[in-house]
C-alpha positions in Angstrom: 19.1 14.3 -11.0 18.8 17.7 -12.5 15.3 19.1 -12.5 13.8 21.2 -15.3 11.7 24.1 -14.3 8.6 22.1 -15.2 9.6 19.0 -13.2 10.5 21.2 -10.3 7.1 22.8 -10.4 5.4 19.5 -10.7 7.3 18.1 -7.7 6.3 21.2 -5.7 2.7 20.6 -6.7 2.8 16.9 -5.9 5.7 15.7 -3.7 4.7 12.1 -4.2 5.1 12.1 -8.0 7.8 9.7 -9.1 9.4 9.0 -12.5 9.1 10.7 -15.9 5.9 11.6 -17.5 4.1 8.4 -18.6 3.2 7.3 -22.1 1.2 4.3 -23.3 4.5 2.7 -24.2 6.0 3.3 -20.8 3.2 1.8 -18.8 2.9 -1.2 -21.2 6.6 -1.9 -21.1 7.9 -5.0 -19.3 10.1 -2.7 -17.2 9.7 0.9 -16.1 12.3 3.6 -15.5 13.7 2.3 -12.2 16.3 -0.3 -11.7 15.0 -2.9 -9.1 16.6 -5.0 -6.4 14.9 -7.7 -4.4 15.3 -9.3 -0.9 13.8 -12.4 0.5 11.9 -12.4 3.8 11.8 -15.7 5.7 8.6 -16.8 7.3 10.7 -17.5 10.4 11.4 -13.8 10.9 7.9 -12.5 10.6 4.5 -12.9 12.4 1.1 -12.7 10.9 1.9 -13.9 7.4 4.2 -16.3 5.6 7.2 -14.2 4.5 7.8 -13.3 0.9 9.9 -11.2 -1.5 10.4 -7.4 -1.5 11.1 -5.7 -4.8 12.2 -2.1 -4.6 13.8 0.7 -6.7 17.5 0.8 -6.1 17.8 4.6 -6.2 17.4 6.7 -3.0 17.8 10.0 -4.8 14.0 10.3 -5.5 13.0 10.1 -1.9 10.5 7.6 -0.5 8.1 5.4 -2.5 4.6 4.1 -1.9 4.3 0.4 -1.2 2.0 -2.5 -2.1 1.5 -5.9 -0.6 0.2 -8.7 -2.9 -1.4 -12.0 -1.8 -1.7 -15.2 -3.9 -4.9 -17.1 -4.1 -6.2 -20.4 -2.7 -3.5 -23.1 -2.8 -1.1 -20.6 -4.4 2.3 -19.3 -3.3 4.1 -16.1 -4.0 5.5 -17.7 -7.2 2.0 -17.3 -8.7 2.2 -13.5 -8.3 5.9 -13.0 -8.7 5.7 -11.1 -12.0 4.1 -8.1 -10.3 7.1 -7.5 -8.1 9.7 -6.3 -10.7 7.0 -5.0 -13.0 5.5 -2.6 -10.4 8.7 -1.8 -8.6 10.3 -0.6 -11.8 7.6 2.0 -12.0 8.5 3.5 -8.6 6.9 1.4 -5.9 8.1 -1.0 -3.1 6.3 -4.3 -3.7 5.9 -7.2 -1.3 4.7 -10.5 -2.8 3.8 -12.6 0.1 3.2 -16.2 1.0 0.3 -16.9 3.3 0.4 -18.8 6.6 -1.1 -21.8 4.8 -2.1 -22.1 1.2 -5.7 -22.8 2.3 -6.3 -19.5 4.2 -9.6 -17.8 3.5 -10.1 -14.2 2.3 -10.6 -12.7 5.7 -7.3 -14.3 6.9 -5.5 -13.1 3.7 -6.8 -9.6 4.4 -5.2 -9.6 7.9 -2.0 -11.1 6.4 -1.8 -8.3 3.8 -2.0 -5.7 6.6 0.6 -7.6 8.7 2.9 -7.6 5.6 2.5 -3.9 5.2 3.2 -3.3 8.9 6.3 -5.4 8.6 7.3 -3.6 5.4 7.0 -0.1 7.0 8.2 -0.9 10.5 10.8 -3.7 10.4 11.9 -4.5 6.9 15.4 -3.6 5.6 13.8 -1.2 3.1 11.5 0.6 5.6 13.5 3.8 5.1 12.6 3.8 1.4 8.8 3.7 2.1 6.3 6.5 2.7 4.1 4.6 5.3 1.1 6.9 4.5 0.9 5.7 0.9 0.1 2.0 0.9 -2.0 -0.3 -1.3 -3.0 -4.0 -1.6 -3.5 -6.4 -4.4 -4.4 -10.1 -4.5 -5.4 -12.9 -6.8 -8.6 -15.0 -6.2 -9.0 -15.4 -2.5 -6.1 -13.0 -2.2 -8.2 -10.6 -4.2 -11.1 -11.1 -1.7 -8.5 -10.5 1.0 -7.5 -7.2 -0.6 -11.2 -6.1 -0.1 -11.1 -7.3 3.5 -7.8 -5.3 4.1 -9.3 -2.2 2.6 -12.4 -2.6 4.7 -10.3 -3.0 7.9 -7.9 -0.2 7.1 -9.6 2.7 5.2 -6.4 4.7 5.1 -5.1 2.4 2.3 -4.7 4.4 -0.9 -5.5 1.7 -3.4 -6.9 -1.8 -3.7 -6.8 -4.1 -6.8 -8.5 -7.5 -6.5 -7.5 -9.8 -9.4 -10.2 -12.2 -10.4 -11.2 -11.8 -6.7 -13.2 -14.4 -4.8 -15.2 -13.8 -1.6 -18.4 -15.1 -0.1 -19.2 -11.5 1.0 -20.6 -9.8 -2.1 -21.2 -6.3 -0.8 -18.6 -3.7 0.1 -20.4 -0.4 0.9 -18.0 0.3 3.7 -14.9 0.7 1.5 -13.3 4.1 1.3 -10.2 3.0 -0.6 -10.1 3.6 -4.4 -10.6 0.2 -5.9 -10.0 -1.3 -9.3 -11.6 -4.7 -9.7 -10.2 -6.9 -12.5 -12.3 -9.8 -13.7 -12.1 -12.3 -16.6 -14.9 -13.1 -19.0 -14.1 -16.9 -19.0 -13.6 -17.2 -15.2 -15.4 -20.4 -14.0 -14.0 -20.3 -10.5 -14.9 -16.8 -9.5 -17.4 -15.9 -12.2 -17.7 -12.2 -12.7 -21.5 -12.3 -12.4 -21.2 -13.6 -8.8 -17.9 -12.0 -7.7 -16.3 -9.0 -9.4 -19.4 -7.5 -10.8 -21.4 -7.5 -7.5 -18.3 -6.4 -5.7 -18.1 -3.4 -8.0 -21.8 -2.6 -7.9 -21.8 -2.6 -4.1 -19.1 0.0 -3.7 -20.2 3.5 -2.9 -21.1 5.6 -5.9 -19.0 8.4 -4.5 -15.9 6.2 -4.4 -13.2 6.3 -7.0 -13.8 2.8 -8.5 -13.4 0.9 -11.7 -14.2 -2.6 -13.1 -12.0 -4.0 -15.9 -13.2 -7.3 -17.4 -10.5 -9.0 -19.4 -11.5 -10.4 -22.8 -10.7 -14.1 -23.7 -9.3 -14.6 -20.2 -9.8 -17.0 -17.2 -9.4 -17.2 -13.5 -5.6 -17.8 -13.8 -4.9 -15.1 -16.3 -3.5 -12.8 -13.5 -0.9 -15.4 -12.7 1.0 -14.8 -16.0 2.6 -11.6 -17.1 -0.2 -9.6 -18.8 0.2 -6.1 -20.4 -3.4 -5.1 -19.9 -3.4 -5.9 -16.2 -0.1 -4.2 -15.8 -1.1 -1.1 -17.7 -4.3 -0.4 -15.7 -2.8 -1.5 -12.4 0.1 0.8 -12.8 -2.2 3.7 -13.7 -4.5 3.0 -10.8 -1.6 2.7 -8.3 0.1 5.8 -9.6 -3.1 7.8 -9.6 -4.2 7.0 -6.1 -1.0 6.0 -4.1 1.1 8.8 -5.6 -1.8 11.2 -6.4 -0.2 11.4 -9.8 -2.8 12.9 -12.1 -0.4 12.4 -15.1 -1.9 8.9 -15.2 -5.5 10.0 -15.3 -5.3 10.0 -19.1 -5.2 6.2 -19.1 -8.3 5.8 -16.8 -10.5 8.6 -18.1 -12.3 8.7 -20.5 -13.1 5.1 -19.8 -11.1 2.6 -21.9 -13.2 1.1 -24.7 -13.7 -2.7 -25.4 -10.8 -4.1 -27.4 -9.1 -7.4 -28.1 -8.0 -7.6 -24.5 -10.9 -5.6 -22.8 -14.4 -7.2 -22.7 -15.8 -4.3 -20.6 -14.6 -1.3 -18.5 -16.8 0.6 -16.1 -15.9 3.4 -13.8 -16.6 6.9 -12.6 -14.7 9.8 -14.2 -13.1 12.2 -13.5 -11.4 10.8 -10.4 -11.4 13.1 -7.4 -9.3 11.5 -4.7 
């Protein structure tokens, strides 16, 4: 890859920056600039979680990438979150969509399993050489979203957390030091935003880089199906905080306004991490 003087300068300023300068079209696209491969991980070959699928950029010329582990929700399997794998990996991340030990595992267990999956990814997986083990994040749906909060609480070194219509009996998270984007749904009757995502967000430290996106005309299972709004803001958040890529700040600040797909968006700007 031939670098222009500008791209060489940008790489020198931020060695974690990956991919071309983003546009609204590029972060809303079904696929990003990187070709993606995938590999299955059997539950028989791992401990602490239930196996899964790793999606990763095929190129090695850009150096290492940040990595994200994603947990399904209660009674769910990795198939319910599979669309995030190629969507996020094509933007320049290694993505591990996991199965949990049992489909009934609670959020605290899912949090431990997300961390076990990251440890496997960075230490034992076939793609460990493609990963920067200092630049990791977690995501999860429903109880997996609650698990992503648990993981961030347990491991403050995580660079980003994104609970998707998250569910947890613990409503307060003042301990978190990980930049967190909470995504809720206005029509969620399983994890209503008033008793889950909103109090989660409100309990986060005021000094933390944090945001709350409430999807319009959506329900608890909206994150299980390919969704441009979820992808757009998740990619921007992960790029901004895992890759320290300030080129994505433009999509997060000033705060997005209500629209056909956004019921509400809260956050603190500008981001500082």
